[in-house]
Biopython code that builds the backbone (N, CA, C, O; Angstrom):
import numpy as np
from Bio.PDB.StructureBuilder import StructureBuilder

atoms = [
    (1, "MET", "N", (64.957, 44.128, 136.877)),
    (1, "MET", "CA", (64.580, 45.309, 136.007)),
    (1, "MET", "C", (63.381, 44.816, 135.003)),
    (1, "MET", "O", (63.430, 43.712, 134.461)),
    (2, "LYS", "N", (62.310, 45.726, 134.807)),
    (2, "LYS", "CA", (61.268, 45.330, 133.973)),
    (2, "LYS", "C", (61.986, 45.293, 132.146)),
    (2, "LYS", "O", (62.848, 46.003, 131.629)),
    (3, "PRO", "N", (61.297, 44.330, 131.676)),
    (3, "PRO", "CA", (61.942, 44.252, 130.301)),
    (3, "PRO", "C", (61.514, 45.862, 129.467)),
    (3, "PRO", "O", (62.279, 46.330, 128.624)),
    (4, "GLN", "N", (60.386, 46.469, 129.804)),
    (4, "GLN", "CA", (60.282, 47.705, 129.264)),
    (4, "GLN", "C", (61.390, 48.781, 129.657)),
    (4, "GLN", "O", (61.912, 49.475, 128.785)),
    (5, "GLN", "N", (61.717, 48.887, 130.957)),
    (5, "GLN", "CA", (62.657, 49.734, 131.427)),
    (5, "GLN", "C", (64.117, 49.149, 130.627)),
    (5, "GLN", "O", (64.822, 49.971, 130.042)),
    (6, "ALA", "N", (64.384, 48.133, 130.644)),
    (6, "ALA", "CA", (65.781, 47.559, 129.893)),
    (6, "ALA", "C", (65.460, 48.162, 128.128)),
    (6, "ALA", "O", (66.332, 48.759, 127.496)),
    (7, "ARG", "N", (64.342, 47.917, 127.670)),
    (7, "ARG", "CA", (64.282, 48.259, 126.393)),
    (7, "ARG", "C", (64.356, 50.049, 126.028)),
    (7, "ARG", "O", (64.600, 50.608, 124.958)),
    (8, "SER", "N", (64.092, 50.531, 127.157)),
    (8, "SER", "CA", (63.987, 52.046, 127.253)),
    (8, "SER", "C", (65.519, 52.501, 127.363)),
    (8, "SER", "O", (66.056, 53.303, 126.598)),
    (9, "ASP", "N", (66.088, 51.899, 128.368)),
    (9, "ASP", "CA", (67.562, 52.097, 128.397)),
    (9, "ASP", "C", (68.460, 51.721, 127.323)),
    (9, "ASP", "O", (69.483, 52.376, 127.124)),
    (10, "GLU", "N", (68.197, 50.854, 126.714)),
    (10, "GLU", "CA", (69.040, 50.431, 125.527)),
    (10, "GLU", "C", (68.772, 51.537, 124.391)),
    (10, "GLU", "O", (69.692, 51.716, 123.593)),
    (11, "ARG", "N", (67.589, 52.302, 124.241)),
    (11, "ARG", "CA", (67.244, 53.104, 123.211)),
    (11, "ARG", "C", (67.782, 54.411, 123.724)),
    (11, "ARG", "O", (67.989, 55.244, 122.842)),
    (12, "ASP", "N", (68.036, 54.748, 124.878)),
    (12, "ASP", "CA", (68.601, 55.884, 125.462)),
    (12, "ASP", "C", (69.990, 55.834, 125.075)),
    (12, "ASP", "O", (70.522, 56.760, 124.461)),
    (13, "ASN", "N", (70.693, 54.606, 125.471)),
    (13, "ASN", "CA", (72.027, 54.193, 125.324)),
    (13, "ASN", "C", (72.649, 54.632, 123.799)),
    (13, "ASN", "O", (73.644, 55.292, 123.502)),
    (14, "ASN", "N", (71.468, 53.875, 122.857)),
    (14, "ASN", "CA", (72.239, 53.994, 121.431)),
    (14, "ASN", "C", (71.647, 55.593, 120.832)),
    (14, "ASN", "O", (72.184, 55.942, 119.780)),
    (15, "ARG", "N", (71.013, 56.182, 121.187)),
    (15, "ARG", "CA", (70.773, 57.781, 121.440)),
    (15, "ARG", "C", (71.934, 58.296, 121.426)),
    (15, "ARG", "O", (72.505, 58.761, 120.439)),
    (16, "VAL", "N", (72.410, 58.225, 122.728)),
    (16, "VAL", "CA", (73.803, 58.839, 123.341)),
    (16, "VAL", "C", (74.675, 58.708, 122.507)),
    (16, "VAL", "O", (75.261, 59.715, 122.112)),
    (17, "ILE", "N", (75.072, 57.188, 121.908)),
    (17, "ILE", "CA", (76.134, 56.956, 121.294)),
    (17, "ILE", "C", (76.004, 57.509, 120.069)),
    (17, "ILE", "O", (77.037, 57.908, 119.530)),
    (18, "ARG", "N", (74.780, 57.648, 119.397)),
    (18, "ARG", "CA", (74.852, 58.200, 117.924)),
    (18, "ARG", "C", (75.140, 59.561, 118.023)),
    (18, "ARG", "O", (75.910, 60.047, 117.195)),
    (19, "TRP", "N", (74.591, 60.348, 119.009)),
    (19, "TRP", "CA", (74.965, 61.787, 119.322)),
    (19, "TRP", "C", (76.186, 61.996, 119.385)),
    (19, "TRP", "O", (76.684, 62.840, 118.640)),
    (20, "GLY", "N", (76.973, 61.269, 120.300)),
    (20, "GLY", "CA", (78.449, 61.513, 120.513)),
    (20, "GLY", "C", (79.170, 61.197, 119.019)),
    (20, "GLY", "O", (79.933, 62.019, 118.512)),
    (21, "ILE", "N", (78.889, 60.099, 118.468)),
    (21, "ILE", "CA", (79.637, 59.734, 117.218)),
    (21, "ILE", "C", (79.231, 60.963, 116.312)),
    (21, "ILE", "O", (80.140, 61.278, 115.544)),
    (22, "GLY", "N", (78.223, 61.645, 116.223)),
    (22, "GLY", "CA", (77.908, 62.608, 115.257)),
    (22, "GLY", "C", (78.533, 63.860, 115.793)),
    (22, "GLY", "O", (78.967, 64.614, 114.921)),
    (23, "ALA", "N", (78.663, 64.222, 116.953)),
    (23, "ALA", "CA", (79.629, 65.513, 117.593)),
    (23, "ALA", "C", (81.114, 65.134, 117.089)),
    (23, "ALA", "O", (81.787, 66.047, 116.611)),
    (24, "ALA", "N", (81.659, 63.843, 117.167)),
    (24, "ALA", "CA", (82.988, 63.749, 116.925)),
    (24, "ALA", "C", (83.306, 64.203, 115.725)),
    (24, "ALA", "O", (84.099, 65.112, 115.480)),
    (25, "ILE", "N", (82.469, 63.345, 114.705)),
    (25, "ILE", "CA", (82.615, 63.703, 113.283)),
    (25, "ILE", "C", (82.475, 65.280, 113.148)),
    (25, "ILE", "O", (83.359, 65.901, 112.558)),
    (26, "PHE", "N", (81.538, 65.838, 113.607)),
    (26, "PHE", "CA", (81.369, 67.328, 113.480)),
    (26, "PHE", "C", (82.714, 68.309, 113.469)),
    (26, "PHE", "O", (83.099, 69.142, 112.649)),
    (27, "ILE", "N", (83.295, 67.822, 114.812)),
    (27, "ILE", "CA", (84.210, 68.344, 115.323)),
    (27, "ILE", "C", (85.425, 68.325, 114.708)),
    (27, "ILE", "O", (86.172, 69.293, 114.853)),
    (28, "PHE", "N", (85.884, 67.018, 113.784)),
    (28, "PHE", "CA", (86.593, 66.397, 113.207)),
    (28, "PHE", "C", (86.681, 67.210, 111.876)),
    (28, "PHE", "O", (87.798, 67.537, 111.474)),
    (29, "LEU", "N", (85.459, 67.585, 111.105)),
    (29, "LEU", "CA", (85.267, 68.294, 110.092)),
    (29, "LEU", "C", (85.888, 69.800, 110.332)),
    (29, "LEU", "O", (86.517, 70.397, 109.459)),
    (30, "LEU", "N", (85.641, 70.285, 111.538)),
    (30, "LEU", "CA", (85.621, 71.770, 111.775)),
    (30, "LEU", "C", (87.421, 71.718, 111.855)),
    (30, "LEU", "O", (88.064, 72.579, 111.254)),
    (31, "ALA", "N", (87.882, 70.997, 112.382)),
    (31, "ALA", "CA", (89.430, 70.656, 112.496)),
    (31, "ALA", "C", (90.213, 70.696, 111.293)),
    (31, "ALA", "O", (91.239, 71.356, 111.134)),
    (32, "LEU", "N", (89.686, 69.985, 110.506)),
    (32, "LEU", "CA", (90.083, 69.830, 108.918)),
    (32, "LEU", "C", (89.900, 71.290, 108.290)),
    (32, "LEU", "O", (90.779, 71.926, 107.708)),
    (33, "ALA", "N", (88.544, 71.705, 108.531)),
    (33, "ALA", "CA", (88.359, 73.113, 107.731)),
    (33, "ALA", "C", (89.412, 74.057, 108.251)),
    (33, "ALA", "O", (90.026, 74.739, 107.431)),
    (34, "TYR", "N", (89.693, 74.165, 109.604)),
    (34, "TYR", "CA", (90.640, 75.086, 110.377)),
    (34, "TYR", "C", (91.997, 75.004, 109.767)),
    (34, "TYR", "O", (92.699, 75.856, 109.223)),
    (35, "ASN", "N", (92.166, 73.735, 110.013)),
    (35, "ASN", "CA", (93.935, 73.422, 108.950)),
    (35, "ASN", "C", (93.817, 73.958, 107.807)),
    (35, "ASN", "O", (94.607, 74.882, 107.617)),
    (36, "PHE", "N", (92.932, 73.657, 106.745)),
    (36, "PHE", "CA", (93.032, 74.131, 105.410)),
    (36, "PHE", "C", (93.109, 75.474, 105.383)),
    (36, "PHE", "O", (94.103, 75.966, 104.851)),
    (37, "LEU", "N", (91.985, 76.432, 106.001)),
    (37, "LEU", "CA", (92.256, 77.638, 106.067)),
    (37, "LEU", "C", (93.421, 78.279, 106.408)),
    (37, "LEU", "O", (93.881, 79.146, 105.664)),
    (38, "ALA", "N", (94.085, 77.896, 107.675)),
    (38, "ALA", "CA", (95.334, 78.190, 107.964)),
    (38, "ALA", "C", (96.518, 77.977, 107.000)),
    (38, "ALA", "O", (97.451, 78.774, 106.895)),
    (39, "GLN", "N", (96.413, 76.978, 106.394)),
    (39, "GLN", "CA", (97.710, 76.877, 105.509)),
    (39, "GLN", "C", (97.379, 77.462, 104.231)),
    (39, "GLN", "O", (98.333, 77.792, 103.527)),
    (40, "THR", "N", (96.054, 77.680, 103.738)),
    (40, "THR", "CA", (95.581, 78.992, 102.441)),
    (40, "THR", "C", (96.219, 80.136, 103.111)),
    (40, "THR", "O", (97.015, 80.678, 102.345)),
    (41, "ARG", "N", (96.167, 80.589, 104.045)),
    (41, "ARG", "CA", (96.160, 81.867, 104.675)),
    (41, "ARG", "C", (97.691, 82.120, 104.876)),
    (41, "ARG", "O", (98.018, 83.282, 105.118)),
    (42, "GLU", "N", (98.479, 81.348, 104.816)),
    (42, "GLU", "CA", (99.827, 81.210, 105.048)),
    (42, "GLU", "C", (100.669, 81.371, 103.757)),
    (42, "GLU", "O", (101.811, 81.826, 103.826)),
    (43, "GLU", "N", (100.194, 81.054, 102.752)),
    (43, "GLU", "CA", (100.716, 80.980, 101.437)),
    (43, "GLU", "C", (100.447, 82.145, 100.646)),
    (43, "GLU", "O", (100.475, 82.177, 99.416)),
    (44, "GLY", "N", (100.194, 83.075, 101.392)),
    (44, "GLY", "CA", (99.898, 84.476, 100.601)),
    (44, "GLY", "C", (101.517, 85.089, 100.112)),
    (44, "GLY", "O", (102.457, 84.296, 100.061)),
    (45, "PRO", "N", (101.701, 86.500, 99.785)),
    (45, "PRO", "CA", (102.933, 86.935, 99.310)),
    (45, "PRO", "C", (103.741, 86.657, 100.506)),
    (45, "PRO", "O", (103.292, 86.621, 101.652)),
    (46, "VAL", "N", (105.345, 86.401, 100.055)),
    (46, "VAL", "CA", (106.207, 86.490, 100.968)),
    (46, "VAL", "C", (106.644, 87.750, 101.781)),
    (46, "VAL", "O", (107.148, 88.640, 101.096)),
    (47, "LYS", "N", (106.540, 87.984, 103.135)),
    (47, "LYS", "CA", (106.992, 89.068, 103.754)),
    (47, "LYS", "C", (108.622, 88.927, 103.985)),
    (47, "LYS", "O", (109.215, 87.877, 104.234)),
    (48, "PRO", "N", (109.170, 90.177, 103.850)),
    (48, "PRO", "CA", (110.601, 90.019, 104.387)),
    (48, "PRO", "C", (110.827, 89.857, 105.517)),
    (48, "PRO", "O", (110.122, 90.487, 106.305)),
    (49, "SER", "N", (111.779, 89.052, 106.003)),
    (49, "SER", "CA", (112.202, 88.566, 107.624)),
    (49, "SER", "C", (112.728, 89.633, 108.240)),
    (49, "SER", "O", (112.311, 89.757, 109.391)),
    (50, "THR", "N", (113.566, 90.526, 107.859)),
    (50, "THR", "CA", (114.080, 91.857, 108.132)),
    (50, "THR", "C", (113.289, 93.268, 107.808)),
    (50, "THR", "O", (113.157, 93.582, 106.625)),
    (51, "PRO", "N", (112.986, 93.760, 108.403)),
    (51, "PRO", "CA", (112.109, 95.505, 108.446)),
    (51, "PRO", "C", (112.929, 96.042, 107.434)),
    (51, "PRO", "O", (114.158, 96.054, 107.492)),
    (52, "THR", "N", (112.120, 96.571, 106.329)),
    (52, "THR", "CA", (112.799, 97.486, 105.361)),
    (52, "THR", "C", (112.408, 98.921, 106.099)),
    (52, "THR", "O", (111.521, 99.278, 106.875)),
    (53, "GLN", "N", (113.833, 99.721, 105.277)),
    (53, "GLN", "CA", (113.544, 101.037, 105.706)),
    (53, "GLN", "C", (112.745, 101.993, 105.045)),
    (53, "GLN", "O", (112.918, 102.312, 103.868)),
    (54, "SER", "N", (111.713, 102.539, 105.922)),
    (54, "SER", "CA", (110.859, 103.169, 105.079)),
    (54, "SER", "C", (111.345, 104.838, 104.398)),
    (54, "SER", "O", (112.327, 105.378, 104.906)),
    (55, "ALA", "N", (110.759, 105.393, 103.510)),
    (55, "ALA", "CA", (111.544, 106.869, 103.290)),
    (55, "ALA", "C", (111.483, 107.541, 103.988)),
    (55, "ALA", "O", (110.505, 107.512, 104.735)),
    (56, "PRO", "N", (112.493, 108.539, 104.149)),
    (56, "PRO", "CA", (112.628, 109.626, 105.273)),
    (56, "PRO", "C", (111.658, 110.667, 105.199)),
    (56, "PRO", "O", (111.314, 111.256, 104.174)),
    (57, "GLN", "N", (111.155, 110.889, 106.597)),
    (57, "GLN", "CA", (109.965, 111.750, 106.460)),
    (57, "GLN", "C", (110.635, 113.117, 106.396)),
    (57, "GLN", "O", (111.671, 113.566, 106.887)),
    (58, "LEU", "N", (109.385, 113.775, 105.373)),
    (58, "LEU", "CA", (109.948, 115.247, 105.401)),
    (58, "LEU", "C", (109.013, 116.318, 106.158)),
    (58, "LEU", "O", (107.930, 115.947, 106.613)),
    (59, "PRO", "N", (109.396, 117.502, 106.273)),
    (59, "PRO", "CA", (108.575, 118.373, 106.812)),
    (59, "PRO", "C", (107.569, 118.541, 105.952)),
    (59, "PRO", "O", (107.669, 118.206, 104.772)),
    (60, "PRO", "N", (106.276, 119.192, 106.568)),
    (60, "PRO", "CA", (105.044, 119.330, 105.685)),
    (60, "PRO", "C", (105.546, 120.423, 104.667)),
    (60, "PRO", "O", (105.128, 120.268, 103.520)),
    (61, "SER", "N", (106.339, 121.461, 104.882)),
    (61, "SER", "CA", (106.607, 122.510, 103.777)),
    (61, "SER", "C", (107.407, 122.145, 102.859)),
    (61, "SER", "O", (107.432, 122.833, 101.838)),
    (62, "SER", "N", (108.300, 120.940, 102.964)),
    (62, "SER", "CA", (108.809, 120.420, 101.487)),
    (62, "SER", "C", (107.902, 119.014, 100.837)),
    (62, "SER", "O", (108.197, 118.527, 99.746)),
    (63, "ALA", "N", (106.894, 118.537, 101.612)),
    (63, "ALA", "CA", (106.124, 117.499, 101.287)),
    (63, "ALA", "C", (105.483, 117.982, 99.852)),
    (63, "ALA", "O", (105.404, 117.076, 99.022)),
    (64, "THR", "N", (105.167, 118.856, 99.570)),
    (64, "THR", "CA", (104.342, 118.819, 98.228)),
    (64, "THR", "C", (105.229, 119.221, 97.124)),
    (64, "THR", "O", (104.825, 119.627, 96.034)),
    (65, "GLY", "N", (106.296, 119.102, 97.422)),
    (65, "GLY", "CA", (107.447, 119.117, 96.122)),
    (65, "GLY", "C", (107.991, 120.393, 95.595)),
    (65, "GLY", "O", (107.873, 121.424, 96.257)),
    (66, "PRO", "N", (108.529, 120.383, 94.541)),
    (66, "PRO", "CA", (109.204, 121.631, 94.097)),
    (66, "PRO", "C", (107.987, 122.685, 93.666)),
    (66, "PRO", "O", (107.093, 122.339, 92.894)),
    (67, "GLN", "N", (108.052, 123.842, 94.181)),
    (67, "GLN", "CA", (107.114, 124.764, 93.569)),
    (67, "GLN", "C", (107.820, 125.855, 92.549)),
    (67, "GLN", "O", (108.823, 126.521, 92.808)),
    (68, "SER", "N", (107.174, 125.873, 91.519)),
    (68, "SER", "CA", (107.469, 126.923, 90.705)),
    (68, "SER", "C", (107.125, 128.197, 90.781)),
    (68, "SER", "O", (106.054, 128.325, 91.375)),
    (69, "ALA", "N", (107.640, 129.295, 90.389)),
    (69, "ALA", "CA", (107.445, 130.607, 90.577)),
    (69, "ALA", "C", (105.983, 131.052, 89.812)),
    (69, "ALA", "O", (105.576, 130.877, 88.664)),
    (70, "PRO", "N", (105.331, 131.784, 91.144)),
    (70, "PRO", "CA", (103.872, 132.185, 90.759)),
    (70, "PRO", "C", (103.962, 132.930, 89.357)),
    (70, "PRO", "O", (105.078, 133.343, 89.040)),
    (71, "SER", "N", (103.004, 133.123, 88.572)),
    (71, "SER", "CA", (102.884, 134.159, 87.586)),
    (71, "SER", "C", (101.976, 135.504, 88.271)),
    (71, "SER", "O", (101.081, 135.408, 89.110)),
    (72, "SER", "N", (102.428, 136.580, 87.731)),
    (72, "SER", "CA", (101.859, 137.616, 88.301)),
    (72, "SER", "C", (100.591, 137.615, 88.251)),
    (72, "SER", "O", (100.001, 138.082, 89.226)),
    (73, "THR", "N", (99.731, 137.044, 87.003)),
    (73, "THR", "CA", (98.416, 136.883, 86.921)),
    (73, "THR", "C", (97.718, 135.828, 87.853)),
    (73, "THR", "O", (96.536, 135.977, 88.161)),
    (74, "ALA", "N", (98.266, 135.038, 88.184)),
    (74, "ALA", "CA", (97.711, 133.893, 89.103)),
    (74, "ALA", "C", (97.347, 134.640, 90.648)),
    (74, "ALA", "O", (98.011, 135.532, 91.176)),
    (75, "PRO", "N", (96.408, 134.155, 91.055)),
    (75, "PRO", "CA", (95.644, 134.642, 92.259)),
    (75, "PRO", "C", (96.568, 133.643, 93.518)),
    (75, "PRO", "O", (96.652, 132.424, 93.369)),
    (76, "GLN", "N", (97.209, 134.349, 94.715)),
    (76, "GLN", "CA", (97.648, 133.794, 95.518)),
    (76, "GLN", "C", (96.791, 133.594, 96.853)),
    (76, "GLN", "O", (95.988, 134.340, 97.413)),
    (77, "THR", "N", (97.280, 132.252, 97.170)),
    (77, "THR", "CA", (96.209, 131.847, 98.088)),
    (77, "THR", "C", (97.298, 131.695, 99.635)),
    (77, "THR", "O", (98.274, 130.949, 99.559)),
    (78, "ALA", "N", (97.041, 132.386, 100.840)),
    (78, "ALA", "CA", (97.831, 132.355, 102.019)),
    (78, "ALA", "C", (97.463, 130.861, 102.556)),
    (78, "ALA", "O", (96.292, 130.483, 102.576)),
    (79, "PRO", "N", (98.536, 130.040, 102.988)),
    (79, "PRO", "CA", (98.196, 128.960, 103.447)),
    (79, "PRO", "C", (97.826, 129.178, 104.915)),
    (79, "PRO", "O", (98.337, 130.009, 105.666)),
    (80, "SER", "N", (96.589, 128.058, 105.288)),
    (80, "SER", "CA", (96.183, 128.367, 106.634)),
    (80, "SER", "C", (97.105, 127.840, 107.822)),
    (80, "SER", "O", (97.615, 126.719, 107.800)),
    (81, "SER", "N", (97.275, 128.774, 108.884)),
    (81, "SER", "CA", (98.039, 128.462, 110.041)),
    (81, "SER", "C", (97.597, 128.103, 111.078)),
    (81, "SER", "O", (98.299, 127.981, 112.081)),
    (82, "SER", "N", (95.987, 127.795, 111.033)),
    (82, "SER", "CA", (95.247, 127.082, 112.288)),
    (82, "SER", "C", (95.772, 125.756, 112.101)),
    (82, "SER", "O", (96.093, 125.340, 113.214)),
    (83, "SER", "N", (95.999, 124.937, 111.253)),
    (83, "SER", "CA", (96.280, 123.480, 111.342)),
    (83, "SER", "C", (97.693, 123.072, 111.378)),
    (83, "SER", "O", (97.962, 121.950, 111.806)),
    (84, "GLY", "N", (98.826, 124.031, 110.889)),
    (84, "GLY", "CA", (100.213, 123.655, 110.934)),
    (84, "GLY", "C", (100.635, 123.110, 109.996)),
    (84, "GLY", "O", (101.809, 122.744, 109.943)),
    (85, "THR", "N", (99.645, 122.895, 108.881)),
    (85, "THR", "CA", (100.225, 122.380, 107.559)),
    (85, "THR", "C", (99.819, 123.141, 106.574)),
    (85, "THR", "O", (98.872, 123.888, 106.821)),
    (86, "THR", "N", (100.309, 123.157, 105.450)),
    (86, "THR", "CA", (100.119, 123.963, 104.407)),
    (86, "THR", "C", (99.351, 123.167, 103.268)),
    (86, "THR", "O", (99.698, 121.990, 103.175)),
    (87, "ALA", "N", (98.338, 123.608, 102.357)),
    (87, "ALA", "CA", (97.869, 122.922, 101.570)),
    (87, "ALA", "C", (98.573, 123.145, 100.132)),
    (87, "ALA", "O", (99.094, 124.182, 99.721)),
    (88, "PRO", "N", (98.445, 121.811, 99.426)),
    (88, "PRO", "CA", (99.429, 122.278, 98.389)),
    (88, "PRO", "C", (98.633, 123.333, 97.264)),
    (88, "PRO", "O", (97.413, 123.301, 97.107)),
    (89, "GLN", "N", (99.432, 124.147, 96.612)),
    (89, "GLN", "CA", (98.752, 124.982, 95.835)),
    (89, "GLN", "C", (98.596, 124.556, 94.553)),
    (89, "GLN", "O", (99.608, 124.086, 94.033)),
    (90, "THR", "N", (97.505, 124.599, 93.840)),
    (90, "THR", "CA", (97.245, 124.192, 92.542)),
    (90, "THR", "C", (97.862, 125.147, 91.629)),
    (90, "THR", "O", (98.072, 126.271, 92.086)),
    (91, "PRO", "N", (98.253, 124.858, 90.191)),
    (91, "PRO", "CA", (98.633, 125.805, 89.208)),
    (91, "PRO", "C", (97.453, 126.416, 88.447)),
    (91, "PRO", "O", (96.463, 125.689, 88.366)),
    (92, "PRO", "N", (97.385, 127.607, 87.885)),
    (92, "PRO", "CA", (96.434, 128.321, 87.305)),
    (92, "PRO", "C", (95.895, 127.547, 86.153)),
    (92, "PRO", "O", (96.684, 126.991, 85.389)),
    (93, "ALA", "N", (94.497, 127.465, 85.956)),
    (93, "ALA", "CA", (94.194, 127.045, 84.674)),
    (93, "ALA", "C", (94.531, 127.720, 83.570)),
    (93, "ALA", "O", (94.568, 128.950, 83.620)),
    (94, "PRO", "N", (94.846, 127.007, 82.339)),
    (94, "PRO", "CA", (95.223, 127.625, 81.250)),
    (94, "PRO", "C", (93.784, 128.681, 80.509)),
    (94, "PRO", "O", (92.620, 128.319, 80.343)),
    (95, "ALA", "N", (94.257, 129.702, 80.265)),
    (95, "ALA", "CA", (93.494, 130.646, 79.518)),
    (95, "ALA", "C", (92.870, 129.928, 78.350)),
    (95, "ALA", "O", (93.504, 129.187, 77.599)),
    (96, "THR", "N", (91.524, 130.210, 78.242)),
    (96, "THR", "CA", (90.841, 129.994, 76.754)),
    (96, "THR", "C", (90.539, 131.181, 76.029)),
    (96, "THR", "O", (90.256, 132.231, 76.607)),
    (97, "SER", "N", (90.584, 131.067, 74.794)),
    (97, "SER", "CA", (90.364, 132.297, 74.084)),
    (97, "SER", "C", (88.632, 132.142, 73.640)),
    (97, "SER", "O", (88.149, 131.095, 73.209)),
    (98, "GLN", "N", (88.077, 133.061, 73.795)),
    (98, "GLN", "CA", (86.671, 133.510, 73.660)),
    (98, "GLN", "C", (86.115, 133.748, 72.236)),
    (98, "GLN", "O", (85.355, 134.707, 72.097)),
    (99, "GLY", "N", (86.450, 132.875, 71.015)),
    (99, "GLY", "CA", (86.234, 133.305, 69.915)),
    (99, "GLY", "C", (87.149, 133.175, 69.019)),
    (99, "GLY", "O", (88.117, 132.498, 69.365)),
    (100, "LYS", "N", (87.156, 133.651, 67.863)),
    (100, "LYS", "CA", (88.051, 133.581, 66.847)),
    (100, "LYS", "C", (88.707, 135.051, 66.327)),
    (100, "LYS", "O", (89.527, 135.071, 65.409)),
]
sb = StructureBuilder()
sb.init_structure("model")
sb.init_model(0)
sb.init_chain("A")
sb.init_seg("    ")
for serial, (resi, resn, name, xyz) in enumerate(atoms, 1):
    if name == "N":
        sb.init_residue(resn, " ", resi, " ")
    sb.init_atom(name, np.array(xyz, "f"), 0.0, 1.0, " ", f" {name:<3s}", serial, name[0])
structure = sb.get_structure()
C-alpha cells in the first residue's frame, strides 16, 4: 500500500469516527429531550380514573330554561321549524322615557 493512500485512509477513518460520535451524541440529546417532555406532559391535572356521569341531556324545547309569560306589548317570534330546534327568546328591552 502506498504511504499516501494509507494517510488518506486514516483521515477517512477518523472522519467517519468523528461523524459517528457526533451522531450518537445528537441522538442521545434527542432522547433526553423526549423523556423530559414526556414527563412534564404527564404532570398535568389529575384525571379521574373512573368516568364521571355527564349531566342528563334535555330535549331542545326545555334546554332554554324556564320561560316567563310574555307581556301583551312584546312582539312574539315564531320558532323556525326548518332546523328542528327553537331559538331562545329574548326578553323585551325596558322602555325608556323620552323627555321629562
